[in-house]
C-alpha positions as a Python dict, from the first residue, in 0.01 Angstrom:
ca = {
    (1, 'M'): (0, 0, 0),
    (2, 'T'): (207, 242, 204),
    (3, 'E'): (274, 600, 99),
    (4, 'T'): (561, 819, 212),
    (5, 'E'): (538, 1191, 274),
    (6, 'D'): (639, 1403, -22),
    (7, 'N'): (1013, 1393, -89),
    (8, 'V'): (1125, 1726, -229),
    (9, 'Y'): (1418, 1755, -470),
    (10, 'D'): (1543, 2024, -704),
    (11, 'V'): (1532, 1783, -998),
    (12, 'V'): (1352, 1453, -1054),
    (13, 'V'): (1455, 1233, -1346),
    (14, 'L'): (1228, 962, -1490),
    (15, 'G'): (1452, 690, -1635),
    (16, 'A'): (1804, 587, -1533),
    (17, 'G'): (1950, 497, -1869),
    (18, 'P'): (2261, 678, -1995),
    (19, 'V'): (2054, 988, -2073),
    (20, 'G'): (1884, 1007, -1733),
    (21, 'E'): (2215, 936, -1561),
    (22, 'N'): (2375, 1229, -1743),
    (23, 'V'): (2090, 1467, -1659),
    (24, 'A'): (2125, 1366, -1295),
    (25, 'D'): (2504, 1402, -1304),
    (26, 'R'): (2487, 1753, -1451),
    (27, 'A'): (2223, 1858, -1198),
    (28, 'R'): (2430, 1728, -907),
    (29, 'A'): (2743, 1894, -1044),
    (30, 'A'): (2552, 2222, -1026),
    (31, 'G'): (2466, 2158, -662),
    (32, 'L'): (2103, 2059, -720),
    (33, 'S'): (1947, 1779, -516),
    (34, 'T'): (1841, 1505, -755),
    (35, 'A'): (1637, 1183, -759),
    (36, 'V'): (1616, 924, -1034),
    (37, 'V'): (1327, 681, -1086),
    (38, 'E'): (1390, 351, -1270),
    (39, 'S'): (1152, 63, -1332),
    (40, 'E'): (1410, -180, -1474),
    (41, 'L'): (1792, -169, -1461),
    (42, 'V'): (2002, 138, -1391),
    (43, 'G'): (2199, 185, -1711),
    (44, 'G'): (1900, 137, -1939),
    (45, 'E'): (1858, -4, -2287),
    (46, 'C'): (2209, 83, -2407),
    (47, 'S'): (2387, -104, -2130),
    (48, 'Y'): (2185, -425, -2136),
    (49, 'W'): (1995, -465, -2463),
    (50, 'A'): (2146, -234, -2725),
    (51, 'C'): (2483, -62, -2768),
    (52, 'M'): (2702, -269, -2537),
    (53, 'P'): (2575, -624, -2598),
    (54, 'S'): (2533, -571, -2972),
    (55, 'K'): (2889, -445, -3013),
    (56, 'A'): (3020, -730, -2796),
    (57, 'L'): (2851, -970, -3042),
    (58, 'L'): (2978, -783, -3346),
    (59, 'R'): (3340, -719, -3251),
    (60, 'P'): (3470, -1077, -3301),
    (61, 'V'): (3271, -1109, -3624),
    (62, 'L'): (3430, -793, -3766),
    (63, 'A'): (3777, -874, -3633),
    (64, 'R'): (3768, -1214, -3802),
    (65, 'A'): (3648, -1058, -4128),
    (66, 'D'): (3940, -812, -4117),
    (67, 'A'): (4189, -1087, -4030),
    (68, 'R'): (4078, -1297, -4325),
    (69, 'R'): (4184, -1016, -4558),
    (70, 'I'): (4542, -998, -4429),
    (71, 'P'): (4816, -1211, -4588),
    (72, 'G'): (4988, -1432, -4334),
    (73, 'L'): (4687, -1425, -4103),
    (74, 'R'): (4392, -1537, -4310),
    (75, 'Q'): (4479, -1908, -4289),
    (76, 'A'): (4484, -1894, -3911),
    (77, 'V'): (4126, -1766, -3883),
    (78, 'Q'): (3932, -1985, -4125),
    (79, 'G'): (3742, -2180, -3862),
    (80, 'P'): (3413, -2083, -3695),
    (81, 'L'): (3394, -1847, -3402),
    (82, 'D'): (3363, -1991, -3053),
    (83, 'A'): (3001, -1883, -3012),
    (84, 'A'): (2987, -1981, -2645),
    (85, 'A'): (3288, -1761, -2569),
    (86, 'V'): (3138, -1471, -2766),
    (87, 'L'): (2809, -1498, -2576),
    (88, 'A'): (2992, -1523, -2243),
    (89, 'N'): (3188, -1209, -2328),
    (90, 'R'): (2861, -1036, -2420),
    (91, 'D'): (2723, -1139, -2080),
    (92, 'W'): (3028, -988, -1910),
    (93, 'F'): (2975, -656, -2086),
    (94, 'T'): (2614, -649, -1962),
    (95, 'S'): (2729, -737, -1607),
    (96, 'N'): (2504, -1041, -1646),
    (97, 'W'): (2207, -802, -1651),
    (98, 'K'): (2279, -675, -1301),
    (99, 'D'): (2310, -306, -1227),
    (100, 'D'): (2506, -304, -899),
    (101, 'G'): (2796, -109, -1050),
    (102, 'Q'): (2578, 161, -1198),
    (103, 'V'): (2381, 193, -874),
    (104, 'R'): (2711, 251, -692),
    (105, 'W'): (2793, 523, -944),
    (106, 'L'): (2464, 702, -872),
    (107, 'E'): (2532, 678, -500),
    (108, 'G'): (2882, 812, -556),
    (109, 'V'): (2757, 1132, -717),
    (110, 'G'): (2487, 1179, -455),
    (111, 'V'): (2175, 1091, -654),
    (112, 'D'): (1885, 917, -477),
    (113, 'L'): (1744, 614, -661),
    (114, 'Y'): (1378, 515, -643),
    (115, 'R'): (1303, 175, -797),
    (116, 'G'): (959, 128, -941),
    (117, 'H'): (723, 266, -1201),
    (118, 'G'): (720, 645, -1206),
    (119, 'R'): (431, 852, -1335),
    (120, 'L'): (377, 1225, -1352),
    (121, 'D'): (113, 1325, -1098),
    (122, 'G'): (47, 1683, -1196),
    (123, 'E'): (289, 1972, -1227),
    (124, 'R'): (636, 1901, -1079),
    (125, 'R'): (514, 1582, -910),
    (126, 'V'): (613, 1220, -974),
    (127, 'A'): (442, 924, -808),
    (128, 'V'): (644, 605, -782),
    (129, 'E'): (490, 259, -737),
    (130, 'G'): (766, 56, -576),
    (131, 'P'): (830, -316, -632),
    (132, 'D'): (695, -405, -285),
    (133, 'G'): (377, -201, -314),
    (134, 'E'): (508, 113, -148),
    (135, 'R'): (424, 451, -301),
    (136, 'H'): (650, 753, -303),
    (137, 'V'): (548, 1100, -413),
    (138, 'L'): (839, 1315, -530),
    (139, 'T'): (814, 1689, -583),
    (140, 'A'): (1058, 1885, -798),
    (141, 'R'): (1138, 2247, -713),
    (142, 'H'): (1281, 2320, -1055),
    (143, 'A'): (1249, 2043, -1314),
    (144, 'V'): (1127, 1697, -1402),
    (145, 'A'): (1322, 1534, -1686),
    (146, 'V'): (1157, 1251, -1879),
    (147, 'S'): (1429, 1017, -2007),
    (148, 'T'): (1232, 695, -2045),
    (149, 'G'): (1365, 611, -2391),
    (150, 'S'): (1194, 412, -2663),
    (151, 'R'): (1081, 56, -2728),
    (152, 'A'): (1069, -170, -3031),
    (153, 'V'): (741, -176, -3224),
    (154, 'L'): (600, -498, -3366),
    (155, 'P'): (376, -478, -3675),
    (156, 'G'): (17, -593, -3653),
    (157, 'L'): (60, -906, -3862),
    (158, 'P'): (-155, -1220, -3855),
    (159, 'G'): (-1, -1476, -3617),
    (160, 'I'): (261, -1248, -3472),
    (161, 'D'): (162, -1291, -3108),
    (162, 'E'): (182, -1670, -3124),
    (163, 'A'): (509, -1658, -3320),
    (164, 'A'): (700, -1513, -3020),
    (165, 'P'): (920, -1291, -3240),
    (166, 'W'): (1245, -1135, -3131),
    (167, 'T'): (1282, -761, -3094),
    (168, 'S'): (1618, -592, -3046),
    (169, 'R'): (1614, -702, -2682),
    (170, 'E'): (1596, -1073, -2760),
    (171, 'A'): (1842, -1035, -3046),
    (172, 'T'): (2110, -892, -2818),
    (173, 'S'): (2046, -1117, -2517),
    (174, 'A'): (1982, -1459, -2676),
    (175, 'Q'): (2170, -1741, -2504),
    (176, 'S'): (2217, -1962, -2811),
    (177, 'V'): (2271, -1923, -3185),
    (178, 'P'): (1961, -2000, -3392),
    (179, 'G'): (2027, -2228, -3685),
    (180, 'R'): (1807, -2014, -3912),
    (181, 'L'): (1714, -1652, -3847),
    (182, 'V'): (1485, -1421, -4043),
    (183, 'V'): (1555, -1052, -3989),
    (184, 'V'): (1286, -806, -4096),
    (185, 'G'): (1407, -449, -4150),
    (186, 'G'): (1702, -288, -4327),
    (187, 'G'): (1786, -18, -4074),
    (188, 'V'): (2072, -13, -3825),
    (189, 'V'): (1937, -280, -3590),
    (190, 'G'): (1845, -510, -3877),
    (191, 'V'): (2179, -498, -4056),
    (192, 'E'): (2388, -512, -3739),
    (193, 'M'): (2204, -814, -3603),
    (194, 'A'): (2211, -985, -3944),
    (195, 'T'): (2588, -931, -3945),
    (196, 'A'): (2634, -1059, -3590),
    (197, 'W'): (2423, -1374, -3609),
    (198, 'Q'): (2539, -1466, -3959),
    (199, 'G'): (2895, -1440, -3830),
    (200, 'L'): (2812, -1657, -3530),
    (201, 'G'): (2674, -1936, -3747),
    (202, 'S'): (2308, -1859, -3825),
    (203, 'R'): (2172, -1884, -4177),
    (204, 'V'): (2026, -1536, -4205),
    (205, 'T'): (1752, -1418, -4439),
    (206, 'L'): (1716, -1040, -4438),
    (207, 'L'): (1382, -906, -4561),
    (208, 'V'): (1360, -536, -4647),
    (209, 'R'): (1045, -360, -4761),
    (210, 'G'): (1231, -77, -4935),
    (211, 'G'): (1479, -82, -5219),
    (212, 'G'): (1796, -95, -5007),
    (213, 'L'): (1961, -106, -4669),
    (214, 'L'): (2035, 187, -4436),
    (215, 'P'): (1788, 421, -4606),
    (216, 'R'): (1883, 721, -4391),
    (217, 'M'): (2243, 719, -4512),
    (218, 'E'): (2390, 782, -4854),
    (219, 'P'): (2267, 509, -5096),
    (220, 'F'): (2615, 364, -5148),
    (221, 'A'): (2637, 275, -4778),
    (222, 'G'): (2350, 30, -4797),
    (223, 'E'): (2472, -106, -5129),
    (224, 'L'): (2817, -195, -4994),
    (225, 'V'): (2674, -347, -4675),
    (226, 'A'): (2423, -556, -4873),
    (227, 'E'): (2698, -679, -5103),
    (228, 'A'): (2915, -787, -4808),
    (229, 'L'): (2627, -957, -4625),
    (230, 'T'): (2547, -1155, -4938),
    (231, 'E'): (2909, -1260, -4977),
    (232, 'A'): (2911, -1370, -4612),
    (233, 'G'): (2623, -1605, -4685),
    (234, 'A'): (2314, -1407, -4591),
    (235, 'D'): (2010, -1407, -4817),
    (236, 'V'): (1931, -1037, -4866),
    (237, 'R'): (1592, -965, -5026),
    (238, 'T'): (1474, -609, -5093),
    (239, 'G'): (1131, -493, -5203),
    (240, 'V'): (977, -766, -4987),
    (241, 'S'): (737, -736, -4694),
    (242, 'V'): (604, -994, -4448),
    (243, 'E'): (239, -1085, -4494),
    (244, 'S'): (203, -1331, -4205),
    (245, 'V'): (406, -1524, -3953),
    (246, 'A'): (326, -1842, -3760),
    (247, 'R'): (494, -2068, -3509),
    (248, 'E'): (462, -2436, -3600),
    (249, 'G'): (625, -2623, -3316),
    (250, 'A'): (984, -2502, -3298),
    (251, 'T'): (969, -2354, -3649),
    (252, 'V'): (869, -2003, -3752),
    (253, 'V'): (696, -1988, -4090),
    (254, 'V'): (702, -1656, -4275),
    (255, 'T'): (489, -1573, -4579),
    (256, 'T'): (612, -1282, -4788),
    (257, 'S'): (448, -1039, -5029),
    (258, 'T'): (618, -1225, -5314),
    (259, 'G'): (444, -1547, -5213),
    (260, 'D'): (753, -1713, -5067),
    (261, 'R'): (735, -1935, -4759),
    (262, 'I'): (1043, -1912, -4539),
    (263, 'E'): (1110, -2140, -4242),
    (264, 'A'): (1336, -2039, -3956),
    (265, 'D'): (1406, -2102, -3592),
    (266, 'E'): (1362, -1738, -3492),
    (267, 'I'): (1242, -1414, -3649),
    (268, 'L'): (1361, -1066, -3554),
    (269, 'F'): (1150, -760, -3630),
    (270, 'A'): (1360, -444, -3647),
    (271, 'T'): (1095, -221, -3799),
    (272, 'G'): (1066, 87, -3581),
    (273, 'R'): (1048, 228, -3232),
    (274, 'A'): (793, 413, -3018),
    (275, 'P'): (843, 639, -2714),
    (276, 'R'): (806, 489, -2367),
    (277, 'T'): (557, 757, -2270),
    (278, 'D'): (231, 562, -2279),
    (279, 'D'): (207, 507, -1902),
    (280, 'I'): (401, 789, -1737),
    (281, 'G'): (113, 1022, -1653),
    (282, 'L'): (142, 1267, -1943),
    (283, 'E'): (-235, 1315, -1929),
    (284, 'T'): (-199, 1473, -1581),
    (285, 'V'): (-9, 1766, -1735),
    (286, 'G'): (-216, 1805, -2051),
    (287, 'L'): (-7, 1590, -2286),
    (288, 'A'): (-108, 1284, -2487),
    (289, 'P'): (2, 946, -2349),
    (290, 'G'): (228, 758, -2585),
    (291, 'S'): (337, 1068, -2775),
    (292, 'W'): (682, 1191, -2863),
    (293, 'L'): (762, 1500, -2656),
    (294, 'E'): (801, 1825, -2850),
    (295, 'V'): (1091, 2019, -2705),
    (296, 'D'): (1295, 2331, -2772),
    (297, 'D'): (1673, 2325, -2815),
    (298, 'S'): (1724, 2324, -2438),
    (299, 'C'): (1506, 2007, -2433),
    (300, 'R'): (1227, 2182, -2240),
    (301, 'V'): (882, 2053, -2336),
    (302, 'A'): (675, 2301, -2533),
    (303, 'G'): (425, 2494, -2322),
    (304, 'T'): (597, 2424, -1988),
    (305, 'D'): (862, 2591, -1777),
    (306, 'W'): (957, 2282, -1572),
    (307, 'L'): (924, 1964, -1785),
    (308, 'Y'): (1210, 1836, -2003),
    (309, 'G'): (1213, 1553, -2258),
    (310, 'V'): (1565, 1423, -2310),
    (311, 'G'): (1689, 1141, -2534),
    (312, 'D'): (1473, 916, -2748),
    (313, 'V'): (1145, 1053, -2609),
    (314, 'N'): (1186, 1378, -2805),
    (315, 'H'): (1248, 1195, -3136),
    (316, 'R'): (1528, 1430, -3238),
    (317, 'A'): (1800, 1165, -3274),
    (318, 'L'): (1748, 812, -3141),
    (319, 'L'): (2113, 751, -3053),
    (320, 'T'): (2268, 702, -2709),
    (321, 'H'): (2552, 946, -2764),
    (322, 'Q'): (2315, 1211, -2894),
    (323, 'G'): (2084, 1161, -2597),
    (324, 'K'): (2379, 1204, -2361),
    (325, 'Y'): (2468, 1524, -2544),
    (326, 'Q'): (2113, 1648, -2497),
    (327, 'A'): (2141, 1555, -2128),
    (328, 'R'): (2448, 1775, -2090),
    (329, 'I'): (2265, 2064, -2259),
    (330, 'A'): (1945, 2011, -2060),
    (331, 'G'): (2137, 1976, -1735),
    (332, 'A'): (2315, 2305, -1798),
    (333, 'A'): (1985, 2475, -1885),
    (334, 'I'): (1811, 2339, -1574),
    (335, 'A'): (2098, 2457, -1356),
    (336, 'A'): (2103, 2802, -1515),
    (337, 'R'): (1729, 2850, -1476),
    (338, 'A'): (1742, 2724, -1117),
    (339, 'A'): (2011, 2982, -1045),
    (340, 'G'): (1793, 3258, -1189),
    (341, 'V'): (2007, 3331, -1495),
    (342, 'P'): (1787, 3581, -1684),
    (343, 'I'): (1893, 3496, -2040),
    (344, 'L'): (2020, 3156, -2147),
    (345, 'E'): (2264, 3090, -2431),
    (346, 'T'): (2007, 2939, -2666),
    (347, 'D'): (2144, 3069, -2995),
    (348, 'A'): (2296, 2815, -3233),
    (349, 'W'): (2588, 2633, -3068),
    (350, 'G'): (2519, 2807, -2737),
    (351, 'A'): (2576, 2641, -2400),
    (352, 'H'): (2203, 2573, -2361),
    (353, 'S'): (2118, 2474, -2719),
    (354, 'A'): (2137, 2120, -2862),
    (355, 'T'): (2220, 2254, -3208),
    (356, 'A'): (2407, 1941, -3312),
    (357, 'D'): (2073, 1756, -3323),
    (358, 'H'): (1996, 1952, -3640),
    (359, 'A'): (2335, 1991, -3802),
    (360, 'A'): (2589, 1736, -3687),
    (361, 'V'): (2453, 1401, -3567),
    (362, 'P'): (2724, 1133, -3599),
    (363, 'Q'): (2653, 762, -3629),
    (364, 'V'): (2851, 444, -3685),
    (365, 'V'): (2689, 124, -3813),
    (366, 'F'): (2903, -170, -3702),
    (367, 'T'): (2863, -391, -4005),
    (368, 'D'): (3123, -533, -4242),
    (369, 'P'): (3206, -288, -4389),
    (370, 'E'): (3138, -22, -4129),
    (371, 'A'): (2927, 276, -4232),
    (372, 'A'): (2975, 610, -4059),
    (373, 'S'): (2819, 949, -4123),
    (374, 'V'): (2769, 1292, -3973),
    (375, 'G'): (2550, 1582, -4075),
    (376, 'L'): (2334, 1582, -4386),
    (377, 'S'): (2337, 1343, -4679),
    (378, 'L'): (2335, 1494, -5027),
    (379, 'A'): (1961, 1436, -5060),
    (380, 'E'): (1887, 1586, -4719),
    (381, 'A'): (2098, 1893, -4792),
    (382, 'E'): (1922, 1949, -5123),
    (383, 'R'): (1578, 1904, -4966),
    (384, 'A'): (1674, 2162, -4703),
    (385, 'G'): (1743, 2412, -4982),
    (386, 'H'): (2121, 2430, -4949),
    (387, 'R'): (2331, 2487, -5260),
    (388, 'V'): (2570, 2196, -5230),
    (389, 'R'): (2811, 1973, -5417),
    (390, 'A'): (2898, 1614, -5335),
    (391, 'V'): (3255, 1491, -5372),
    (392, 'D'): (3317, 1114, -5380),
    (393, 'V'): (3639, 917, -5341),
    (394, 'D'): (3708, 545, -5359),
    (395, 'L'): (3863, 463, -5023),
    (396, 'S'): (4079, 193, -5179),
    (397, 'S'): (4281, 469, -5345),
    (398, 'V'): (4434, 554, -5007),
    (399, 'A'): (4759, 375, -4920),
    (400, 'G'): (4634, 302, -4569),
    (401, 'A'): (4342, 105, -4711),
    (402, 'G'): (4570, -133, -4897),
    (403, 'L'): (4771, -189, -4581),
    (404, 'H'): (4453, -241, -4380),
    (405, 'A'): (4331, -530, -4595),
    (406, 'D'): (4370, -699, -4930),
    (407, 'G'): (4091, -602, -5166),
    (408, 'Y'): (3976, -315, -4944),
    (409, 'R'): (3640, -181, -5055),
    (410, 'G'): (3499, 150, -4941),
    (411, 'R'): (3383, 492, -5036),
    (412, 'A'): (3383, 843, -4893),
    (413, 'R'): (3164, 1144, -4965),
    (414, 'M'): (3170, 1499, -4838),
    (415, 'V'): (2884, 1738, -4905),
    (416, 'V'): (3014, 2093, -4944),
    (417, 'D'): (2797, 2403, -4900),
    (418, 'L'): (2892, 2618, -5197),
    (419, 'D'): (2776, 2940, -5030),
    (420, 'T'): (2971, 2902, -4705),
    (421, 'G'): (3260, 2682, -4818),
    (422, 'T'): (3199, 2448, -4525),
    (423, 'L'): (3086, 2088, -4492),
    (424, 'R'): (2720, 1996, -4451),
    (425, 'G'): (2787, 1624, -4418),
    (426, 'V'): (3042, 1344, -4452),
    (427, 'T'): (2995, 968, -4504),
    (428, 'F'): (3253, 690, -4494),
    (429, 'V'): (3198, 324, -4574),
    (430, 'G'): (3474, 69, -4525),
    (431, 'A'): (3654, -141, -4267),
    (432, 'G'): (3768, 68, -3972),
    (433, 'V'): (3597, 392, -4076),
    (434, 'G'): (3419, 428, -3742),
    (435, 'E'): (3739, 580, -3609),
    (436, 'L'): (3739, 841, -3887),
    (437, 'I'): (3402, 994, -3813),
    (438, 'H'): (3497, 1217, -3521),
    (439, 'A'): (3731, 1421, -3740),
    (440, 'A'): (3437, 1475, -3973),
    (441, 'T'): (3213, 1561, -3678),
    (442, 'I'): (3458, 1832, -3570),
    (443, 'A'): (3476, 1969, -3925),
    (444, 'V'): (3097, 1988, -3957),
    (445, 'T'): (3030, 2114, -3604),
    (446, 'G'): (3311, 2369, -3619),
    (447, 'E'): (3202, 2485, -3965),
    (448, 'V'): (3565, 2460, -4072),
    (449, 'P'): (3615, 2614, -4417),
    (450, 'V'): (3740, 2379, -4686),
    (451, 'D'): (4030, 2619, -4741),
    (452, 'R'): (4141, 2564, -4381),
    (453, 'L'): (4102, 2187, -4405),
    (454, 'W'): (4384, 2195, -4662),
    (455, 'H'): (4613, 2270, -4368),
    (456, 'A'): (4496, 1974, -4159),
    (457, 'V'): (4761, 1732, -4282),
    (458, 'P'): (4666, 1362, -4255),
    (459, 'S'): (4931, 1120, -4134),
    (460, 'Y'): (5072, 879, -4391),
    (461, 'P'): (4990, 596, -4444),
    (462, 'T'): (4655, 602, -4263),
    (463, 'L'): (4295, 582, -4374),
    (464, 'S'): (4266, 948, -4276),
    (465, 'E'): (4451, 1036, -4594),
    (466, 'V'): (4109, 1007, -4758),
    (467, 'W'): (4059, 1367, -4643),
    (468, 'L'): (4338, 1478, -4877),
    (469, 'R'): (4185, 1281, -5164),
    (470, 'L'): (3843, 1441, -5098),
    (471, 'L'): (3990, 1791, -5090),
    (472, 'E'): (4188, 1730, -5408),
    (473, 'A'): (3875, 1604, -5584),
    (474, 'Y'): (3684, 1913, -5470),
    (475, 'R'): (3965, 2143, -5591),
    (476, 'D'): (3986, 1967, -5925),
    (477, 'G'): (3612, 1978, -5979),
    (478, 'K'): (3571, 1601, -5988),
}
């Protein structure tokens, strides 16, 4: 093994997914020399095994579902999807799992890339084991940012190792459609992949331990998604857990807590995630390997003045867009501290404070119907001690919904803080609502008073007119 002399940079970033790329970009924009260490593909989980491939699989499924609800079009789209074409399009969006384009982007902004496994090697030091056995030791003058993301967790069930189960990675990169697929888990990954593979021709059985789908959203979101999945042909079972799993030849055999035996071609476990921090040298700086990193609102790790945990590793909001937001905040904070700024803007909504992680996290679940939310649910707001009122509206009451599709089904809720007159949270469920959520995000983030929202006139006839219906219901005490 060969070892290079120490390479000194202002900032060293562990992990070149979207979050690490954004930390590096912000550091370079501030004039700081920056290196990124990546053990897999530049672009990370989102680009190759999560956001991009999953949405490429889902888009034709959802477009067909919408088309089938439109008079004059539904008869033209009754046949099956061209699964081979859908998978080929998915491959295109992942660049066939090659990262040449993203490497060129790093080079274009002046970031040095080190391929290999990076580990902390004491304060401000990162040791990199390269793919050809070479070893680089990088030293950071100002900051090391850990942006290594998270990984899927498999439960410790009898037979699981031999069963060769799918995780989210296999579910988004599979090269053929399984005839029968069992999906375990009712969260975002579970319901999205059930939607995608059912739409592509699999016979899907969805097993959920709890009482409903999408447990972190308003209850009606999971109810509407479960209803639509069932109508599409999926077998949705709640209150059921997996007791054991076995691979018998080409068949997966699942035994459930209700005593049922289910046979399938593949099984996907979408039952949780863990931080990719188990082998990155945390023990060399007094932290526990495999732990989530506790950070302040500038994403600096507690008890340090140089180590940052950005994205999934800090467990604040396991979403790509939220991790990229944290990266912008952390990058600004690193740059300010490197420049010797004596006092950072760390108050709520300040330039160096990721306040939205607490108050205004948006999310879209790309199912049929879509579910989108931002901020707190009613239950979360009440648990937090806020004096709130929920206002609900049937989305089908909006003229734009009827134009969007025959038999449109959906629902909207806004949670109003009665003491401030502002919104604590908003949830939409229905076809096309993903494009509504940013208006809600602005309203929650900007703490826009309900009285002012009266003057934000929605265009007619669009789905956005639901805002007027919500405000009218609030005014009328419904």
